[in-house]
Structure formats: structure tokens, C-alpha cells
RODO-2510 file (C-alpha; in nm, 4 decimals, decimal comma):
residues 458
     n   res          X          Y          Z
     1     m    -1,3020    -2,3326    -0,5202
     2     a    -1,5196    -2,2049    -0,8000
     3     p    -1,4316    -1,8874    -0,9915
     4     v    -1,6819    -1,6024    -0,9768
     5     r    -1,6232    -1,4426    -1,3152
     6     s    -1,9165    -1,6098    -1,4893
     7     k    -2,1542    -1,4407    -1,2459
     8     l    -2,0525    -1,1029    -1,3828
     9     i    -2,1837    -1,1559    -1,7340
    10     a    -2,5378    -1,0374    -1,7844
    11     g    -2,5400    -1,1844    -2,1359
    12     l    -2,2943    -1,2655    -2,4108
    13     l    -2,2843    -1,0862    -2,7418
    14     l    -2,3450    -1,2845    -3,0581
    15     g    -2,0413    -1,4852    -3,1640
    16     s    -2,0180    -1,3246    -3,5038
    17     l    -2,0107    -0,9771    -3,3503
    18     l    -1,7372    -1,0809    -3,1099
    19     i    -1,5206    -1,2180    -3,3891
    20     a    -1,5624    -0,8998    -3,5891
    21     l    -1,4710    -0,6845    -3,2912
    22     a    -1,1658    -0,8978    -3,2192
    23     a    -0,9948    -0,8210    -3,5463
    24     p    -0,7611    -0,5218    -3,4948
    25     g    -0,7183    -0,2680    -3,7723
    26     p    -0,3824    -0,1521    -3,9100
    27     a    -0,3699     0,1585    -3,6882
    28     a    -0,4267    -0,0448    -3,3737
    29     a    -0,1623    -0,2968    -3,4728
    30     s     0,0966    -0,0202    -3,5129
    31     r     0,0379     0,0824    -3,1506
    32     g     0,0684    -0,2731    -3,0211
    33     p    -0,2017    -0,5294    -2,9580
    34     t    -0,5501    -0,4040    -2,8766
    35     v    -0,7526    -0,5700    -2,6024
    36     s    -0,9641    -0,7545    -2,8553
    37     g    -0,6540    -0,8428    -3,0560
    38     a    -0,4725    -0,9754    -2,7500
    39     l    -0,7713    -1,1904    -2,6552
    40     s    -0,7986    -1,3199    -3,0101
    41     a    -0,4292    -1,4137    -3,0126
    42     l    -0,4671    -1,6021    -2,6849
    43     l    -0,7681    -1,7869    -2,8219
    44     h    -0,6037    -1,8822    -3,1504
    45     s    -0,2940    -2,0069    -2,9702
    46     s    -0,5159    -2,2248    -2,7446
    47     m    -0,3978    -2,0396    -2,4322
    48     i    -0,7554    -1,9616    -2,3267
    49     e    -1,0881    -2,1367    -2,3804
    50     p    -1,3561    -1,9932    -2,6110
    51     t    -1,5810    -1,9264    -2,3094
    52     v    -1,3111    -1,7130    -2,1439
    53     y    -1,2550    -1,5266    -2,4687
    54     s    -1,6264    -1,4590    -2,5118
    55     q    -1,6812    -1,3474    -2,1523
    56     d    -1,3830    -1,1137    -2,1393
    57     l    -1,4512    -0,9606    -2,4764
    58     a    -1,8124    -0,9022    -2,3739
    59     i    -1,6906    -0,7202    -2,0616
    60     y    -1,4586    -0,5051    -2,2714
    61     v    -1,7235    -0,4167    -2,5279
    62     a    -1,9760    -0,3327    -2,2566
    63     a    -1,7236    -0,1048    -2,0805
    64     k    -1,6441     0,0806    -2,4028
    65     k    -2,0123     0,1314    -2,4699
    66     a    -2,0735     0,2530    -2,1138
    67     v    -1,7913     0,5083    -2,1375
    68     g    -1,9612     0,6598    -2,4410
    69     n    -2,2845     0,7051    -2,2475
    70     l    -2,1308     0,8561    -1,9328
    71     r    -2,0235     1,2102    -1,8527
    72     g    -1,8038     1,3863    -1,5974
    73     t    -1,6473     1,1916    -1,3128
    74     r    -1,8243     0,8687    -1,3991
    75     r    -1,6843     0,8746    -1,7502
    76     s    -1,3303     0,9659    -1,6438
    77     e    -1,3163     0,6977    -1,3734
    78     l    -1,4335     0,4183    -1,6024
    79     q    -1,2167     0,5477    -1,8864
    80     a    -0,9086     0,5282    -1,6621
    81     v    -0,9715     0,1606    -1,5920
    82     l    -1,0370     0,0962    -1,9597
    83     t    -0,7140     0,2769    -2,0500
    84     n    -0,5163     0,0670    -1,8006
    85     t    -0,6578    -0,2502    -1,9559
    86     q    -0,5681    -0,1285    -2,3039
    87     a    -0,2146    -0,0468    -2,1863
    88     l    -0,1732    -0,4015    -2,0550
    89     a    -0,2708    -0,5371    -2,3941
    90     a    -0,0457    -0,2967    -2,5848
    91     s     0,2554    -0,3924    -2,3698
    92     g     0,1940    -0,7654    -2,4123
    93     q     0,1061    -0,8109    -2,0445
    94     l    -0,2538    -0,9229    -2,0881
    95     t    -0,1521    -1,2813    -2,0149
    96     p    -0,3891    -1,5719    -1,9409
    97     s    -0,3310    -1,5660    -1,5657
    98     r    -0,3847    -1,1901    -1,5572
    99     l    -0,7192    -1,1951    -1,7356
   100     p    -0,9316    -1,2744    -1,4262
   101     i    -0,8214    -0,9708    -1,2219
   102     a    -0,8010    -0,7379    -1,5222
   103     f    -1,1521    -0,8089    -1,6475
   104     l    -1,3086    -0,8390    -1,3040
   105     t    -1,1742    -0,4880    -1,2350
   106     l    -1,3127    -0,3595    -1,5639
   107     e    -1,6552    -0,5145    -1,5098
   108     r    -1,6876    -0,3992    -1,1497
   109     n    -1,6055    -0,0448    -1,2566
   110     r    -1,8616    -0,0577    -1,5344
   111     q    -2,1174    -0,1728    -1,2805
   112     w    -2,0258     0,0907    -1,0241
   113     w    -1,9989     0,3978    -1,2428
   114     t    -2,3193     0,3233    -1,4350
   115     t    -2,5427     0,2398    -1,1376
   116     e    -2,3891     0,3442    -0,8037
   117     p    -2,3203     0,6785    -0,6304
   118     l    -2,0090     0,8884    -0,6687
   119     l    -1,7387     0,8101    -0,4165
   120     a    -1,5052     1,0111    -0,1984
   121     p    -1,1341     0,9365    -0,2435
   122     s    -1,0257     0,6266    -0,0458
   123     a    -1,3857     0,5152     0,0104
   124     r    -1,4153     0,1383     0,0398
   125     v    -1,6999    -0,0561    -0,1160
   126     a    -1,8164    -0,4141    -0,1601
   127     f    -2,0298    -0,5991    -0,4118
   128     p    -2,3079    -0,8493    -0,3380
   129     d    -2,2021    -1,2110    -0,2855
   130     s    -1,8344    -1,1179    -0,2662
   131     e    -1,5836    -1,0794     0,0165
   132     l    -1,3347    -0,8705    -0,1834
   133     v    -1,2648    -0,5228    -0,0464
   134     w    -1,2550    -0,2505    -0,3119
   135     e    -1,1208     0,1014    -0,2696
   136     h    -1,1751     0,4164    -0,4727
   137     y    -0,8468     0,5584    -0,5965
   138     a    -0,9491     0,8955    -0,7375
   139     g    -0,8892     0,9026    -1,1112
   140     q    -0,8279     0,5261    -1,1226
   141     g    -1,1713     0,3864    -1,0452
   142     v    -1,2438     0,1265    -0,7795
   143     q    -0,9706    -0,1308    -0,7310
   144     v    -0,9258    -0,4450    -0,5232
   145     q    -0,7583    -0,3450    -0,1981
   146     w    -0,5559    -0,6604    -0,1470
   147     l    -0,4146    -0,5717     0,1938
   148     a    -0,7614    -0,4956     0,3300
   149     t    -0,9010    -0,8109     0,1688
   150     f    -0,6393    -1,0363     0,3269
   151     g    -0,6776    -0,8463     0,6529
   152     e    -1,0501    -0,9237     0,6464
   153     g    -0,9616    -1,2867     0,5914
   154     n    -0,7363    -1,2875     0,8978
   155     g    -1,0279    -1,1455     1,0955
   156     y    -1,2577    -1,4220     0,9716
   157     f    -0,9946    -1,6795     1,0680
   158     a    -0,9552    -1,5387     1,4191
   159     n    -1,3324    -1,5233     1,4717
   160     h    -1,4015    -1,8669     1,3179
   161     e    -1,6241    -1,7150     1,0509
   162     n    -1,5620    -2,0158     0,8314
   163     t    -1,8267    -1,9548     0,5670
   164     r    -1,7031    -1,6055     0,4927
   165     l    -1,3387    -1,7144     0,5031
   166     h    -1,4020    -1,9938     0,2521
   167     q    -1,5841    -1,7501     0,0259
   168     l    -1,2965    -1,5022     0,0415
   169     l    -1,0375    -1,7702    -0,0326
   170     s    -1,2423    -1,9052    -0,3221
   171     e    -1,2331    -1,5583    -0,4768
   172     v    -0,8742    -1,4521    -0,4164
   173     i    -0,6860    -1,7619    -0,5310
   174     p    -0,8161    -1,7528    -0,8925
   175     l    -0,7318    -1,3815    -0,9078
   176     a    -0,3581    -1,4336    -0,8503
   177     s    -0,1344    -1,3762    -1,1528
   178     a     0,1715    -1,5723    -1,2576
   179     r     0,4732    -1,3682    -1,1519
   180     a     0,8368    -1,4218    -1,0476
   181     g     0,8172    -1,7981    -1,0892
   182     g     0,5109    -1,8179    -0,8662
   183     i     0,1954    -1,6145    -0,8146
   184     a     0,1194    -1,2651    -0,6896
   185     w    -0,1854    -1,0534    -0,6227
   186     e    -0,1333    -0,7583    -0,8523
   187     y    -0,2667    -0,4048    -0,8547
   188     m    -0,4266    -0,2910    -1,1797
   189     f    -0,3919     0,0885    -1,1505
   190     n    -0,1384     0,3684    -1,1647
   191     f    -0,0059     0,4631    -0,8234
   192     d     0,2772     0,6878    -0,7057
   193     g     0,4762     0,6453    -1,0254
   194     g     0,4021     0,2753    -1,0657
   195     v     0,2050     0,1412    -1,3602
   196     p     0,0081    -0,1824    -1,3623
   197     p     0,0675    -0,4623    -1,3057
   198     w     0,2619    -0,4127    -0,9803
   199     t     0,2631    -0,5923    -0,6488
   200     s     0,3497    -0,5288    -0,2842
   201     g     0,5485    -0,7033    -0,0141
   202     l     0,3025    -0,5773     0,2457
   203     s    -0,0067    -0,7316     0,0892
   204     q     0,1748    -1,0468    -0,0248
   205     g     0,3172    -1,1052     0,3226
   206     t    -0,0350    -1,0821     0,4638
   207     a    -0,1577    -1,3191     0,1912
   208     i     0,0860    -1,5981     0,2770
   209     q     0,0062    -1,5491     0,6448
   210     l    -0,3659    -1,5975     0,5786
   211     l    -0,3216    -1,8913     0,3405
   212     a    -0,0948    -2,0754     0,5843
   213     r    -0,3345    -2,0165     0,8718
   214     a    -0,6291    -2,1376     0,6656
   215     y    -0,4324    -2,4473     0,5626
   216     s    -0,3544    -2,5236     0,9264
   217     r    -0,7267    -2,5338     0,9974
   218     y    -0,8767    -2,6890     0,6845
   219     h    -0,5844    -2,8922     0,5418
   220     e    -0,6915    -2,8134     0,1863
   221     p    -0,3973    -2,8713    -0,0525
   222     a    -0,4934    -2,5759    -0,2725
   223     l    -0,4291    -2,3383     0,0195
   224     l    -0,0801    -2,4751     0,0831
   225     t     0,0036    -2,4712    -0,2882
   226     a    -0,1044    -2,1077    -0,3222
   227     a     0,0986    -2,0077    -0,0161
   228     q     0,4083    -2,1847    -0,1487
   229     q     0,3748    -2,0277    -0,4918
   230     a     0,3292    -1,6840    -0,3354
   231     l     0,6881    -1,6963    -0,2056
   232     g     0,8215    -1,6302    -0,5551
   233     i     0,8317    -1,2523    -0,5307
   234     f     1,0259    -1,2707    -0,2008
   235     n     1,3051    -1,4568    -0,3802
   236     t     1,3147    -1,2381    -0,6941
   237     p     1,4504    -0,8843    -0,7408
   238     p     1,2331    -0,5969    -0,8687
   239     p     1,0534    -0,5214    -1,0865
   240     q     0,9137    -0,8768    -1,1048
   241     g     0,9767    -0,9422    -0,7365
   242     i     1,0383    -0,7397    -0,4224
   243     r     1,3682    -0,8745    -0,2844
   244     v     1,6306    -0,6029    -0,2461
   245     t     1,9707    -0,7478    -0,1599
   246     a     2,1410    -0,6078     0,1488
   247     a     2,4731    -0,6873     0,3162
   248     n     2,5787    -1,0392     0,4166
   249     g     2,2850    -1,2155     0,2522
   250     a     2,0200    -1,0069     0,4244
   251     a     1,7219    -0,8815     0,2254
   252     l     1,4694    -0,6016     0,2363
   253     y     1,1256    -0,6836     0,0929
   254     a     1,0049    -0,3735    -0,0868
   255     q     0,6653    -0,2213    -0,0278
   256     y     0,6230    -0,1714    -0,4031
   257     s     0,7770    -0,3773    -0,6818
   258     f     0,8191    -0,0587    -0,8866
   259     a     1,0065     0,1325    -0,6136
   260     p     1,2929    -0,0824    -0,4823
   261     s     1,4813     0,2185    -0,3442
   262     d     1,1990     0,3046    -0,1025
   263     r     1,2620     0,1750     0,2490
   264     i     0,9105     0,1753     0,3952
   265     l     0,9438     0,0054     0,7306
   266     n     0,5857    -0,0880     0,8192
   267     g     0,5356    -0,2956     0,5031
   268     f     0,8745    -0,4631     0,5420
   269     i     0,8073    -0,5633     0,9027
   270     q     0,4665    -0,7101     0,8147
   271     s     0,6207    -0,9124     0,5328
   272     v     0,8687    -1,0593     0,7835
   273     v     0,5799    -1,1389     1,0203
   274     g     0,3984    -1,3127     0,7351
   275     l     0,7065    -1,5198     0,6507
   276     y     0,7462    -1,6180     1,0163
   277     d     0,3863    -1,7385     1,0405
   278     y     0,4029    -1,9191     0,7065
   279     t     0,7231    -2,1006     0,8050
   280     s     0,6091    -2,1905     1,1561
   281     i     0,2999    -2,3592     1,0076
   282     t     0,4387    -2,5196     0,6914
   283     k     0,7971    -2,5945     0,8083
   284     d     0,9090    -2,4931     0,4601
   285     p     1,2919    -2,4481     0,4432
   286     l     1,2512    -2,1798     0,1750
   287     g     1,0200    -1,9867     0,4063
   288     l     1,2818    -2,0097     0,6818
   289     s     1,5541    -1,8827     0,4490
   290     l     1,3393    -1,5881     0,3405
   291     f     1,2458    -1,5064     0,6997
   292     e     1,6069    -1,5159     0,8186
   293     a     1,7208    -1,2882     0,5349
   294     g     1,4459    -1,0374     0,6140
   295     d     1,4962    -1,0639     0,9892
   296     a     1,8665    -0,9870     0,9541
   297     e     1,7950    -0,6689     0,7597
   298     a     1,5092    -0,5677     0,9894
   299     r     1,7391    -0,5835     1,2935
   300     a     1,9721    -0,3379     1,1214
   301     l     1,6966    -0,1031     1,0015
   302     v     1,4597    -0,0779     1,2971
   303     p     1,6871     0,1276     1,5273
   304     r     1,7447     0,3785     1,2464
   305     y     1,3725     0,4435     1,2223
   306     d     1,3398     0,5513     1,5861
   307     t     1,3955     0,9268     1,6140
   308     g     1,3686     0,9076     1,9919
   309     f     1,0308     1,0811     1,9748
   310     w     0,8498     0,9175     1,6800
   311     s     0,8900     0,6661     1,3978
   312     m     1,0179     0,7222     1,0468
   313     y     0,7914     0,6068     0,7633
   314     d     1,0765     0,5616     0,5171
   315     q     1,4354     0,6792     0,4938
   316     h     1,3191     1,0339     0,4226
   317     g     1,0330     1,1314     0,6538
   318     e     0,8318     1,0614     0,9659
   319     s     0,5218     0,8431     0,9822
   320     n     0,1800     0,9987     1,0034
   321     l    -0,0313     0,8906     1,3001
   322     s    -0,1948     0,5897     1,1332
   323     y     0,1359     0,4587     0,9978
   324     h     0,3057     0,5106     1,3340
   325     e     0,0344     0,3058     1,5018
   326     l     0,0477     0,0429     1,2274
   327     l     0,4250     0,0079     1,2523
   328     t     0,3982    -0,0208     1,6308
   329     e     0,1434    -0,3001     1,5925
   330     f     0,3573    -0,4886     1,3391
   331     l     0,6676    -0,4573     1,5588
   332     q     0,4722    -0,5884     1,8545
   333     h     0,3633    -0,8887     1,6463
   334     l     0,7253    -0,9583     1,5516
   335     c     0,8291    -0,9104     1,9139
   336     e     0,5809    -1,1748     2,0284
   337     r     0,6971    -1,4212     1,7665
   338     t     1,0719    -1,3816     1,8014
   339     r     1,0518    -1,4141     2,1799
   340     k     0,9303    -1,7703     2,1160
   341     g     1,2298    -1,8499     1,8957
   342     p     1,2801    -1,9059     1,5218
   343     p     0,9777    -2,0213     1,3196
   344     l     1,0952    -2,3840     1,3012
   345     g     1,0841    -2,4104     1,6781
   346     t     1,4398    -2,3845     1,8103
   347     p     1,3922    -2,3071     2,1826
   348     a     1,6434    -2,0213     2,2136
   349     p     1,4872    -1,6809     2,1422
   350     l     1,6162    -1,4786     1,8487
   351     t     1,8550    -1,1951     1,9307
   352     a     1,6195    -0,9632     1,7425
   353     d     1,3420    -0,9838     1,9977
   354     g     1,4949    -0,7106     2,2149
   355     i     1,5075    -0,4721     1,9207
   356     y     1,1500    -0,5371     1,8137
   357     c     1,0021    -0,5361     2,1641
   358     t     1,1901    -0,2313     2,2888
   359     t     1,1131    -0,0290     1,9774
   360     a     0,7448    -0,1194     1,9943
   361     q     0,7395    -0,0007     2,3560
   362     r     0,9118     0,3258     2,2647
   363     f     0,6713     0,3929     1,9787
   364     t     0,3775     0,3236     2,2095
   365     a     0,5150     0,5759     2,4603
   366     d     0,5567     0,8315     2,1809
   367     l     0,1778     0,8413     2,1472
   368     t     0,1472     1,0096     2,4860
   369     t     0,4743     1,2053     2,4969
   370     p     0,4486     1,5799     2,4170
   371     p     0,6805     1,7287     2,1573
   372     v     0,9936     1,9113     2,2680
   373     l     0,9991     2,2650     2,1321
   374     s     1,2281     2,5676     2,1525
   375     l     1,3005     2,8937     1,9689
   376     l     1,6344     2,9051     1,7873
   377     s     1,6207     3,2383     1,6022
   378     t     1,7327     3,5351     1,8104
   379     t     1,7993     3,8076     1,5483
   380     l     1,6241     3,8858     1,2189
   381     r     1,6142     4,1707     0,9681
   382     t     1,3265     4,4164     0,9491
   383     s     1,0925     4,4270     0,6481
   384     t     1,1673     4,0740     0,5276
   385     r     0,9859     3,7458     0,4780
   386     a     1,1881     3,5913     0,7543
   387     g     1,2057     3,2298     0,8610
   388     v     1,1798     3,1865     1,2354
   389     k     1,3886     2,8795     1,3129
   390     v     1,2681     2,6429     1,5838
   391     s     1,3813     2,3127     1,7292
   392     l     1,1056     2,0483     1,7207
   393     s     1,1301     1,6842     1,8244
   394     k     0,8598     1,5420     1,5952
   395     t     0,6057     1,6410     1,3336
   396     s     0,3579     1,8829     1,4869
   397     r     0,1167     2,1611     1,4105
   398     v     0,3012     2,4686     1,5343
   399     t     0,1604     2,8159     1,5988
   400     l     0,3959     3,1128     1,6088
   401     t     0,2656     3,4268     1,7816
   402     v     0,4729     3,7462     1,7860
   403     k     0,4002     4,0468     2,0106
   404     r     0,5463     4,3892     2,0651
   405     g     0,4457     4,4821     2,4125
   406     s     0,0888     4,3578     2,4518
   407     k     0,0015     4,3878     2,0819
   408     v     0,0009     4,0817     1,8562
   409     v     0,1827     4,1769     1,5349
   410     w     0,1995     3,8362     1,3675
   411     t     0,0610     3,4844     1,3973
   412     v     0,0948     3,1851     1,1711
   413     t     0,0225     2,8122     1,1996
   414     a     0,1786     2,5305     0,9980
   415     t     0,2363     2,1566     1,0216
   416     v     0,6114     2,1007     1,0083
   417     p     0,8416     1,7998     1,0497
   418     g     1,0712     1,7363     1,3397
   419     g     1,4149     1,8913     1,3231
   420     h     1,4852     2,2611     1,2698
   421     p     1,1948     2,3873     1,0578
   422     r     1,1279     2,7533     0,9874
   423     l     0,7998     2,9416     1,0283
   424     l     0,7177     3,2482     0,8224
   425     w     0,7203     3,5953     0,9763
   426     q     0,6655     3,9021     0,7610
   427     t     0,8738     4,1250     0,9826
   428     p     0,7704     4,4883     1,0381
   429     r     0,9802     4,7958     0,9618
   430     a     1,0330     4,8925     1,3236
   431     p     1,3452     4,7467     1,4870
   432     g     1,3425     4,6363     1,8469
   433     s     1,2696     4,3407     2,0715
   434     y     0,9683     4,1190     2,0000
   435     s     0,8328     3,8448     2,2238
   436     v     0,7608     3,5079     2,0644
   437     t     0,5304     3,2300     2,1828
   438     l     0,5312     2,8859     2,0235
   439     t     0,2744     2,6094     2,0721
   440     a     0,3049     2,2656     1,9149
   441     t     0,0525     1,9824     1,8925
   442     d     0,1872     1,6515     1,7669
   443     l     0,0003     1,4021     1,5504
   444     a    -0,1371     1,2226     1,8563
   445     g    -0,2711     1,5442     2,0128
   446     n    -0,0001     1,6067     2,2733
   447     t     0,0810     1,9753     2,3265
   448     a     0,3873     2,1724     2,4313
   449     s     0,4836     2,5411     2,4340
   450     a     0,7929     2,7581     2,4413
   451     s     0,8760     3,1273     2,4345
   452     g     1,1598     3,3652     2,3689
   453     t     1,2518     3,6978     2,2115
   454     i     1,3771     3,8040     1,8717
   455     a     1,5626     4,1286     1,8052
   456     l     1,4805     4,2943     1,4713
   457     k     1,7579     4,4979     1,3154
   458     h     1,7892     4,7040     0,9960
***
């Protein structure tokens, strides 16, 4: 599987210029290694070849030059990627295995922001002769979207698009970084408090699923080796890995290596699905151990994430519509697998299958079930910014309309979570009885209404 990095270089700078640029000055050294200094150190210690040094330094120099010629959004986007690369070098994390993804990211951003159109946030793009999926993270440039990339690969596998699948695999394997005693596909940008390089149980679980499936079809040793090495983060605690120890040997696999306290269910369930598929194909005892640890924790967590009307995204709040649908899909996948039995083929079904199947069915029904809504406030003060308290079964867009007689005196609309949220009412001076109408539309478009009265008093 040939690397693609050499295709990115339009031309190398003269060797003498590269050597001059590689020498860091005293000010740079006091801040930690510069990019050129880090590359030079790797070269002089024989950790990288001269061709790698020359190519990566050329990418860096070209990006710095491009930043100086750009303005506005284009400049800030490319500068962010350049800054992230410089931070890796300064922290000593610009290691040999990390160079391919770091400098591919830098070069692709130089290409995009100097020649291509501006992008909306979350827009996905591709480059010629490549199967990698890139996404625009506003203020962080375009970045490899590993979950989407591995998801594309699973689609190619299912549809027998062998040429495209081989191309994708030939690109992704050289872009993995050494991490947690194995390899991981790392993200090279700042996100939600995390700084690069970080990784994800969700994307890594999908990666081992794809690699194992591809190995089952093509029997290429490199695919099996990559899948085996990718287990490292599942057996290592954060921040290097994603394994969060739970009770009785169970384990939660974190969505983000930098946020082990987050309990994001959809990513965890998909990582368990990936471990099941990997183990059922490879018969790897380590894969079985990791699956069983995750499965034990998932059985305990899943019921807690069912509000009775909707799913929870994490331990703090409800899923939005896309995450609710995604979690439902992942639970259904785990339902189908555990009904067959453990991944090494024991005939008896796992006790977890009832939890996964039943919860997936409930979450599917939630998509067509209207919210349950009622008015809780009965008395408020006049001339105040009052909170009208309601009871709501799940996140919805709620409209509060207040009348005195036939006249509408107040209306407000807000998206609020399930529970007992409050809606603003700037109450009038006049005391008396006011009629209230509530309408709620949940995230899936189901609507409900309720009514009542509120007495205003001085």
C-alpha cells in the first residue's frame, strides 16, 4: 500500500535553503522546538529519511509563505493549522509516526485556502485521487473526518466497490500514529477543549470494524496487523487511550481521549459494535476481553439513557435528532449481533440482547410519539419577568400564548429541554385571571398542546 505524501509536493526547495531554514534561533529554542528544528533533530538522529525531511520542510515553508500572502478568513484558517503544527513541535509531539497526518493536513489546507472557495462550517470536501473525507471546522481549517472516512469504507465494503476500498485503505493505514502501545487515527485540531493530537473511541471502533471486514475478504496481512495494533487505545486509560475503568472489570470507551468524564452513549455503543465485529472475524482473545468489558458497562448504562420519551446524549442532556437516530441505529446493530451470541460463536445469546433490542425499539417509537405537555404555574406576581413553569417530556420547541379575554397579551417561543423548564412572561400590572395555551413540537416534528389559567396577584 503506497503512501500518497509524495504526490503533494509540487517541487522541493534547494537543499541549502532547507538546511538554513532548519536551524532554529535562540528565541525559538527558548519556546521549545520549532517545526524546522524538530524535523532537523529527527533527521540528525536518523529517525526519518532525508527525503521525508525535505518533503515535510518544503510543505511547512510553503504554508508559511502562503499565510503571508492571504487575508481574512483564508489567512486565519491556514494560520490555525500552521499554529497547531507548531504547537506539536514545541511540545515534543511531532514524532516520526505523526509526521504523515500532520503535514498532509498542513499541505491540504495550503492547497484549499489558496485555490478553493470559502466553506460553510461543517462542510465536507474531498481532493482528487483520494478517498479521505475532510471536514471544515470553522477556525481550524479542513481536517480529516476519520469517522466519515471509515464509514465510507464500510459502504465500499458492503457494495463491493473494491477499487475504492483498496484506495481508501492504502491512504488511511500510513496516516495512523503510534499511540498507547499500538496505533490510532488522531485528530490534528482543537475541539471542545481538546488539543491535538487526540483520538476517539467512536472513530477507532469503526476503524477496527472496517479493517477486520477488509481482512476477511482480501486476507492481506497488513490489514490484520493494523486492526490488531488499533486495539491499543481500548486497553489504555486516557489521555493516551480511551479506556475508563468501571465496576467489576467493566469498561467505558470514551468518545474523546481528552474528556474521560464524558459519557457519550452513541460513540461508546459503536465502539462495542466494532469490537464485536473485529473479534468475530479475527477470533482474537484480546478483542473478546475488550468487547466483554465494554458490553458489561453498556448493559448498565443503556437503561439510564432512556428517559421514557427520548434518548440522552450524555449524562447531562438529551440527544438532538441526528444523535438520537444514530444511537438507535447503533443499538439496533448491537441487538442483531448479541442475539446471535458472543463474538467467538458460543450458541447461547448474550443476556444483553434484550436491553439493546428493547431500547432500540423504544427509541424508534419516540420518533413518532408526541411530547407530553402541561402547565404547572398557577399563580404569578404582576409586573415581573416571571418564569412560567411547564412539564415537558422531551426537548421541544414550545410556544406560550397568554390571553386576557380574547386579547393576546404575551407570546414567546423557545426550545427547551424535557423536565420542568420555564418560559418567560413579562407580566402586566393588572391582576386577574389569564388564559394560557402551550404548544410543543419535538425534534422529530411531533406536536402536542395544553392549556390552563394563571392568576396574577400584586
